[in-house]
N, C-alpha and C positions, 0 to 999 in steps of 0.2 A: 504494500500500500504506500502511496506517495506521501511525503511529509508536507504538512500544511503550516503556514505561518499567518498569523493575524496581525495586521499593522494598524496603528492608531494615529491619526493626524494631530498636529500641534497648532499653536496659534498662527494665524495667517490664513487658515483654511475657512474661517468663519464667513458666513454671508447671511443676509436677511432672507428668511424663508427656508433655511437649511432644515432637513429632517421632515419637511412637510408631507412627503409621500409616506414615510414611515408612520407618522401619526395618523394619517387618513386610513391606512390599510391595516393597522395592527393595534389591537387593544393593549398588547404588551408594551408597545412603544408609548401609548398614551399614559399607561400606568407609570412608566419611568419619568415622564415629564411631570406628572402629578406629584410624585415623590420629591422631585427637585424643587417644585414650587413650595411644598410644605417645609422642606429643610431650609431653603434660602429665605423664605419669608416674603417673596415677591413673585409675580407671575413671569417666570422665565420663558414659558412658552409664548406669551404675548410679546415679550421683548424680541425673541427670535423671529416671530412671524411678522410683526408689524412695527418693530422699533426702528430707529434710524441706524444707518450704517456706522455713524460716528459713535453712537451710544454702545452698539454691540462691539465695536473695536476696542473700547476701553478694557484694559487687561482684566480687571476684576469682574467684568461681565463676560468677556470672550472665553475665559478659561472654564467656568462652570457650564457655559452654553455648549462648548465643544465636547466637554466630558459627557454631558447628558446625551447629546446626539450619538456619540460613540457607544455609550452603554446601551442606549435604545437599539442601535443597529446590531450590537452583539447579542442582545437578548432575543431579538427577532431571528437573527441567524441561528442561534442555538435551538430555538423553538421550531424553525422551519427546515433547517439542514442538520444541525447538531453534531457535525464532525469536529472533534476536539483537535486543537492545534498541537503541533510538536513544539512550536515556539510562538511567542508574541513579542512585539516591540512597538514602542510609541515614540514619536518624535517630540522631544521637549515635554510640553504639557501632556502629550499623548502617552508618556510613560505612566502617568497616573491612571489613565484609562486602561492601559494594559495590565497594571497591577490590580486594579479594581476587578476587571473581568476574570483575572486569574485567581481571585478570591483572597488576595493579600490584604486589601483594604475594603471596607464596606462602602457602598455607594454613598450613603449618608455622610460618612467621614470624609470621603474623597471630595464631595461637594464643598464641605466646610474648609478643607485644606486648600483646594485650588482657589476658592474665593479669597481666602486670607493670603495666599501666595500672590495673587494678582494685586491685592491692595498694597502689600509690602513692596512689590516690584515697582509699582507706580510711585510710591512714596520715596523710594530710594534715589530716584533721579528726577529732579524738578523738570517741568515741561520745557523743552527746547534745549536742554543740556546734552541729552544723549540722542543717538541715531543708529540705525542699522541699514546696511546696503548689501544687496545681493550682487555677487561678482560672477559673471558667466563667461567661461572661456579662458580662464587663467589657472595655472597649476598652483597647488597648495603651497609649495615652497616659495614661489615668487610672491604670492599674496602675503605670506608670513613676513618675508623680508620687507615688503613695502609697508606693512603695518608697523614694523619696528622703526622704520625711517620716519613715518608720519606721526609717531608718538613723540611728544616734545615735553621736556622738563620745564621749558621756558613758560609755556602757557598751561602747564599741568594737564595736558590733553593726551589721552591714551586711546588706542584702537587695537583690537585683537581679532583673530578669526573666531567667530562664535559658532559657526555651523559648517561642518564638512559634510555637505548633503550628498554630493556625487562627484565624479571626476570632472564634471562640467560646471558645477555650481557650488560656490562657497558663500558664506555670509560674514561680513565684518560688523563689529559692534563696538561702541564706546562713546567718547565725547564727540559731539557734533563736528567740531573743528577738525579733529584728527580723522574721523571717518570721511569727511569731505576731502581732506588732503589725500588720503590713501585711495579713495575711489577715483579721484581725478587722475592720479598718476597711473593707476591700473587701466583706466579708460584710454589714456594716451598711449599705453602699450598694446592696445587692441582689444581689451576686454569690454564686454557689454556690462553696464551697471544699472541697477534699479533700486532706488531708495525705498525702503519698506514703510508702510503706514502702520507703525507700532507706537505704543504710548511709553515705551521704556527700552533702553539698550540691553536686551537680554543676553545672558551668558557672557558677561564681561565683568571687569573689576568694579564697575559702577554698581553691581548688584551685591557687593560684599556686605553692606549693612543689612540688606534684606535677608541674606543668607544666615547671618548671625541670629537675627530675630526669628527667622523661620525654623531654624533648627530646634529652638525651644518648643515651637508649636508642634513640629513633627514628633518630638519626643513624648508629647502628652497623649499620643494615640496608641492603640493596640493594633498589632499586625499579625496576620495568620500565615501559615505555610502556603506556598504557591502551588496551585494545581498543575501547572506546567511551567517550563522555564520562561522567564521574561528577561529581555536584554536591557542592560543599563546604557543610558546615553553616555555616561562618563567613561565606561570601559569598552563598550561595544560588545560585551560578553554577558552571559546570563548571571543573574543574582545567584550567589551561592546559598543564601538563606534569607528569610524575612528579617533577620537581625541586621542586614546591610541597608535596609530601606532608609532609615533616618540619615545615615552618613552619605549615601549616594545621592539621595534627593536634595540634600543640603548642598553638596558639591556641585550638583547639576546647575544650580543657579549662576555660578561663576565660571564653570568649566565649559569648553566647547562641546557641542553635540556631535558625537562620532557616529553619524548615521552611515557613513561609508564603511566603517569598520563593522557595524552591525550587519549590513547587507552582505559583506564578504563572509561573515560568520555563517549566515544562513546558507549561502552558496556552498561553503565548505562542509556544512552538515547535511547536504543533499536535499534541501528543501526544494520542492518542485512547483508548488502552488502557493500563492499568497492572496489575501483579501484585505482591502483597506476599509476598516470599520468607521465610517463617519463622513464628514463633509468633504466635498470636492474630490480631486484625484491627484493631489500633489505627490504623495508617496508612490502611487502607481507609476507616475511619470519618472520619478527617480529610479525606480526599479527597472524600467525599460532602458535606462541609460547604462547602468552598471551591472545589472543582473538579468540580462535578457533571457537566460535559460529558465528563469522562474516565471511562470505564468501568473500575472498579477491582475486582479479584478477589483474595481471600486465596488463599494457596497453601501448604497444609500437609497437608490431609486428602485422601483419595481423591476425595471429591465435589467439592472445590475444583479438583482437576486436571481432572476431566471438564468442568466448567463452562468453565475457561480454554481447554482444548483445543478445545471446540466454538466458542468465541468467536474463536479464532485460526486455525482450519482454513483459511479462505480466504486469510488473510495468509501463512500458511506455504506454501501452494501457489503463491502469487504470488512469494514470495521464491525458491522452488526454480526457478520458471520463469525468473526473471531470472538466477539463478546459472548456469543451464544455458547461457545465451547471453552472459553477462557475467562469466566467471570467469577466473582467472589462467591456466589451461591454454589456453583459447581465445585469450586476448589474447597469450600467448606465441607461438602458432602464427601469428597475424596479424602480429606484430612481426617474426618471423623471415623471413616472405615479403616484407613490405613494405620491409625495410631494404636499401639498396643494397649490392651486393657489390663488393669491391675486390680480391678474391683469385682469380686465374685458374689457380691450381695445382690440377689436376683431382684428384690423389690427396688433397691436404689437404682439398679441398672435400667429397669423398666421405666421408672419415672424420670431419671436424669439423663438417659441416653436414647432409649427407643422412642419416647414421645417427642422430644425435640428433633430427632433425626427424621421422623415422619413429617414433621412440619416443614423442614428444609426440602425434603423430597417433593412435597406438595408445591412449594414455591418453584422448584426446578421444573415440575410438570407444566405449571402455568406458563413459564418462560418458553418452554419447548413448543407449546401449543400456539402461542402468539408470535414467537420469533423475535420478541422485543428484548433488549438488554435489561438487566435488573435496575430498579430504581435505587436511589441512595437509601431509602427506608428499608427496602428488601435486603440490600447488602448488609446494612447495620444489624437487622434482625438475624440474618444468617450468622454473622460473627458472634452475636450474643449467644445464640443457640450452640454454636461450636464451642464457645468458652464453657458453657454449661456441660456439654458432652465430654470435653477433655477433663474438666474437674471431676466428673462422675467416674471416668476411667482412671482417675488418680494419676494423671500424667504430670511429671515434675515440671515446675515453673520454667526451667531453662528450655526444656523441649517444647513447651507451649509457646514460648517466645519465638523459637525458630519456626514453628508452624505458622504463626500469625505473620511473621516477617516475610516468609516465603509467599504466602497468599497475597499479601498487599503489594509486594514487589512485582510478582508475576502479573498481577492485574492492573498495575499502575495506579493504585489507590492509597498509597502510603500517606500522602498529604491529606486525604479525606478522612482517614480513620487512625490518627496517631495514638488515640487512647488505647487501641488494641495492642500496641507495643508496650506502652507504659504499664498496663495492667498486669503484664506477665513478668515485669522486672522484679 
């Protein structure tokens, strides 16, 4: 089965009316927007649908708006296609969307975080002091050298590369004077330049005060294990654990976005298909530049959904076939039978093993008849019943730990059911 990556766009992809088709066609999407309205305390859906472009562009509004559209797109995707990704990655703000959809951050917490992130970023650089400019057609080394020359101690102006988006496009960020100097020099060398309509110079030293304050905010939240690997903008590689979230998201505010490194990682890992969850097609276009072997589809409008569904139909069927024979319920049945019994009390065995075993058999029969994969509730029930059966068989705790670890690792559900490892320790 081919590997799939889900991509989540960042600030700059927002536009008035984004997500309109998702809301019109899906009750799930409407629920996401209702959740966002309640958490934020204002009508985000109204702002996106009918607000002004200038109002939506403000960082504190753009960030929760883009997050909400991406989460809505992801939930509709999981409901209508449901193929789990091998990896996910988000561009700048999109990293929060990726972490949310991978289960590391709740949607409610993510909304509050990105709203606060946007406020702090706006406050960190007074209006007019900072700027960002896209550089198209220059190599990274040349842009870095020009940025160094354009940064001046005399007027205390600095400019750095803030985004390594692709081999054809970089973005520079910093004080307006220095950004202007660097952009004009690069333009004279043959590059195309485009000043970005942003309210702050992201991923630059001017975000240092915002990063210090935001780290405290990040540290006040709780994070869960990731359901699949999410790539960090700072490293271009997957998070090793949820414990890295605070430090990497803090560093992300001042460090460059290494999108080029992330896409190379996906290529090296054999990813074959990608889908962009959210507004516009910016990341899809980057993928076509540097990762042409990966088929990338936007995912916001109905036509996008149909194209992606057609592309992934065979993969989805293959995943369901594997789940039917390699799922938690099946593995629990096998483990229950294959584990040695040390309890010869007939009454205890009947109550503590035979009865729960028949319940798991019944679940497996239902799954066989429908051809559907087990739900999370069914998997958890099977694990609970297996624990009861192993206890009844008087299986040593160390051996139980090995059984549960094998089941969760083989079915890719370790992050979903960590308690079944700790209970055996």
